[in-house]
N, C-alpha and C positions, 0 to 999 in steps of 0.2 A: 314409225318415231322420229320426230323432227329433232334435228341436231340445234341445241342453245347457238346463239353468234358467238363468234371469239369475244368480240367486247363485253357480251352480258357475263359471259363463263368469266371473265379477268376479275370482274366490278364484283360478281359470288364469292370466287376465291380470297380475293383482298377483304370483303367483309367478315368470311367465316376464320380466317385469321387473327381481323382486330376482335373479333369476338371472344376470341378462345385467350388472347391475350389480354382483355380487359377484366375476364373472368382469374388469370392466373395472377394479375395485380389485385383483384378482391380480392383472394384468398391470401398472397402475402400481405395486405392490408392488414387483413384480420388476424394472420399471426404474429404481426408488429406492432400491434394495442401497446401504445406507451404508457406508462402506469401515470398517472396524476401525481404532482408534486405533491407531497405532506411535508408540513412543518410545525414545527415543536419547539418552544422558543428560539424562532429564528433562524432553526436547524433543519435542513430538510432530511427527514426521515425515514425515507424509501428504503436505503439500504442497513438501517441499525435495527437490532433487536433493543426494544423498550420494554424497560420494566419500570413500571409507578410504583410509590408504598408510600405508606408513611411511617414516619420516627414512632419508634416504640418506647417504651419503659426501657431502660438500661443501655439504648443503641445512643451512638454517635458519630461523628463523622469517620474515626480513626476507624472504628469496628466494621463501619458499612463499607470501606477503601479494603478494610484486609479480606472482607468475605470477596471483593471481586478477583481476588489472585495477585493483588500489588504487593512489594515485598516490605518489611518497616523501616528501608530508609524512604523508599519511593512513597509510603504512606507519610512518612515525617515530616519532608519537604512540603510534601500537599497542606499539610495541618500547615505550618508557620508559615505559608504565602497565604491562607485562606485567611488567618490572624489580623496581617494587613490589611485585610479588605472588611473583612466582618468577621468577628469573634463567633468560634465553633463553640463556646460557652452559651451561646445567645442560643443553640439550635434546641427549639422547641417540640417537645412531645406531639404530635397529631400532624406537624406542617408534612407535606407532601415531600418527596424528593422523588428522581427519577435520572436513570441507570439506562446507557447507550452503549450498546456491544455490535461491533464488527468481529467475525469469526471468534467471538469467546473473547475478545479482549474491550475494555474498558475504554471509549474516547469520548463520552460527555458524562462527567454527574452535578445535574443541577438540583440545587435548594430553596425551593420557594419561602422567601424570608416571608412575606406575607403575601396577599391577594397582588399586589403591582409590580413588585421588587422580587429577583430571585439573585442566588447566588451560582457563579457560571462556573464549571472548571472543567478548560479543555486538555486533553492528554492526547493530543493528536499531533502535535509534535512532542520531541525528543525532552523538552521543558514545558512543565506544566503552565498553564496560563490560567490564573485565577480573576475575574472580573466580577462586579456586582453590577448588575442590568437590570432595565425596568424594562415591561410590558407594554406594550402600546395603548394607549389608555383611549377611549373614545369617548366624546361627550353629548348627548343626546338632550336636545330641548323635549318638554313634554309639558300636556298641559292636565289638569286633572281640578274636581270638583267634589263637592260632598255635603254633607245634610245633619246636622250635630239633630241624636236621640238621647246619647247621654254624656259623653265626651268626646272632646276633639279627637282625642287617641284611637277612642274607639271608631269613631268615623273615617280616623288613617284604614285601619286594620279593615273595617267593612267596605271598604272601597278598591284594596288592594293595594295600597299605597304605602311607602315606606313610612313606617311612623317618627322617623326625625322629620319629615316635615313638619311635623308638629312642633317639635322642640324651635326651629327656624321659623314658623309662623308668629311662635311667642316668645321669640325675641325680635321680630320684626313689627310686632304690635305691643309687644310690653310697656309703651306711655300711652294706648289710647281702648283697649280693649280689657277688661279683666279674664283670663282665661278659667278663672277658677268661679266667674259668676254667668258665665253661657249660658243659653236655656234653648231646650228642646225647638227646632226649626230653625236658631241661626244655622247659615251657610259659607260657602266661601267654594270661592275660585282660585287656582294658585299656578303660575307658570314658573316650571323648575328645570334643572336640569341634572340629568344622572349619569352616574359613570357606567363604566364597560369594558371588561376586560376579556379577550376570547368569545365576544359574543355573549357574554356573563355579565346581570349587573352588578357591580360591588358599592351600590350604594349612591345617595345623595351626592351631588356635588353643591348646589347652591340652589336657591329660592329666589328667583328673580325679581316679581312682582305679582304683586295680588289682590283680592278686595273680600274682604270679610263683613259678610250683613248679620250684624248684631242688632237684635231688638228692633228690626225693620227698618236700620240705617246702614247704606253701603259705607263703606271706609275702606279706600284706596292706598296702597300703597305703592308708589312709583320714586324707582330710583333714579337718582337725577346729581351731577358729579358740579360743583359748586367750590371755588376756590381748591381746586385738587383734592376735595372731600366727597365720597359719594352719599349722599345724604337720602332718607325716604321723604316724602310729601303726597299728600291727598291731591285730588284731579287737582285742585284750585291754587296748589303750592303752597298750601300751609304745611310746616314741619311735622310729622306726625311722633316725632319725639317732643315729651312734653318736659315738664321742669321735673315734674316726679312718676316714678315708674307706679304701675296700677299695684302691687303686690312685691315682698320684700324676699319671696324664697319661689321655687318653683316646684312645680309637680307635689302638690296637697293637696288636704281640704279642708273646708272652713270648719270645724267644729263647734264655734260660737261666736256668735252676732252682736256687734254691737249693740248693748241694753241698757237701761236706765232702773233695770230692777230683775238680776238674775238668781235663780239659788245657787249659791257656789257651792260645788262639786267636794268640796273637802269641809269648810265651814258649815255647809246646810245652814247658812241663812241666805235672804235678799238682800241683796246689797246690786249698786251697777255695776256693769264691765263695758267701761268705757274703751274695749277694744275688740280686735277683731283676731280669734285663735287660730291658728294653722295647723291642723296634726299634720305631722310629717315625721319622717324617720328618725331617731336619735343622730347629729353627726351633720343632719340636709346645710349645705352651706345658706347663712343669711346674708342679704347684701343691704346696702341704704338706699332708698330710693331717689336720693336727693344728691348732690355735691351739699356740704356743711360741715361741724366742727363738732366732735365730740365734747361736750358739756358735762357728761358722768359715766362713767365704766367702774362696776364693782357687783359686789354682792346686797342686797338691799331685799333682806327678808324674805317676804312672802313671793318678791316678785324674783329671785333669786339670781342669779348673775344675769344684770342688766346693762343696755347702753343705750343714752339719751345722748343723739343728734341736734343741733341747730341748726335750720336752713337758711334761715336771713329774718329779719325781723316778726316777721307773721308766722312762721310755721316751725314744731319742733317736732322730732318723733323717737319710739322708745320704743325698745327689741328686748323682751322678758323671756324669764326664765334658759336662756340660753347654756350650752352643755359646758362651753369654754370659748374666749374670745381669738380674735383673729390676730394672728402675729402682728406687732408694729403698731396695735391700737391702745390707744391711751386714753388719758384727757387732754385736751389739746390739740390731737391730731387732726388734721384736714383728710376729711375723705372724699372720694368721686363717687358721682352714681353708679350703681351696680357693682359697684365694691364689697369684696366680703370682709363683713367685720365681727362676725362668730358664726357659731354655728347651733343648730335644733337640739333642745337637750330638755329636762325636767327637772330644774333647779328651782328650788322655794316651794310655795304652793301649789302642788301641778300633780293630774292621776296621770299623764301620761308624757311621753315628749311631744311636745307641742310650740309655737311662736306665739306669746300674747303681743302684736302691736297694736299701736299706738300711734295717734296724731294726733297733735294740739295746734290751734290756731290762735293766736296771739291770747294764750294761756289755758284754752278754753277747748274744753276734746273734742273733737269731730266724729265723725264715723267713716274711717277710711274709704267704704265701698262706696260712699257717695260724694267724698273731695274731689273737686273739679279743680284739675289742674293745667294752669295757662299753659297755650305752645310756644316752642322757642321759635328764634326767625326764619321767616318763611323766603322764598326763593325771592330774590333781588330781583327789582323791575327790571334790570337792567337785561336780566338771562330770562324773564316769564315770555318771549317770542321762542327762545329756544324750548324752554322748558314745554311749553303749551302741545308743541310741535311733538314733542317725543309722546307727554300724557295723553293726547289725544288716540295716537296713535295704540298702546297700550289697553287704554281703557277698550279701545273699540275689540283689541282682540278679546280681552277678558268677559264682555258681552255676547262674543258670537260662539260661547260654547258651554 
């Protein structure tokens, strides 16, 4: 047998030693795996026993604290401190609370006021600290589109979108699209922002811009700040805000159209119905479609509680069968577009709660659904270059999805 050279033997021994040391270190690393930090309400909870539950009927802050082993004096001091930050009487059944224990001792108590805000009771020091905190809210921009089959609301649901987007769109297009008269095949694209807390969506933050295709015509709504106020314009710089709203209330259905010969549901005779009936739940707010002055207010026979508003030299509107009038509304009152003037009712000759809405032009009744409303001021000429730069960019984005 040949002997190994001294140099080779030395290298072999060193290699074996290094290999053994590496294996030992690897084993030590496996034994020393560091637990990943876990946080809740910005508190590292790795070393805590965490209990989460919902507030039950009859429970309150005091009873929950007593159950953790705190004495009456301690509980009284904490409740008093809480009241200076957030009233314990506002604790709601069903809201989440969290208890964090260390060796069976309560260190933190957290009550979720709502999805974004919480009350934090810190018992880690001799003197309890009570603060109202806000969870970190993330805002994410999103794109969505849909086609109307039955209603805008259903289109939102069918496309897994927040139905509140429908409300935002109806307000954005209140002056240019009658959302009670949408047709099958109408479509929309919208860019909006959504709020997230703890990676969970907590709802719509805002609708930024949109395009609505109604009866084959694209209606853009582009935001632009002018004179310190953000307003919405179409792609050519014309205001989407018109002199009159398209409808005097939200989320109802048209139960009767403008007609020169309708059979009255109570009198059983055929006579003109020079208005549009909006069926809606009793108490639904009714708003004036434009600025003006109240020229008549009160009970008027078959019309029930009624308000008439003169908007200008040409246009007057009337709102009938109201349940009651809004506070501060009287003959001679000046009202502003979108202001609530009354509430849907069934006074006078009426078979159920609805609003009979009428429009007069130069004293002659006209169909409210066919009324053409002139736009308000467009983008100023000096601002057009800046507006076109923004509008072209947003239109391109809307056309790209």
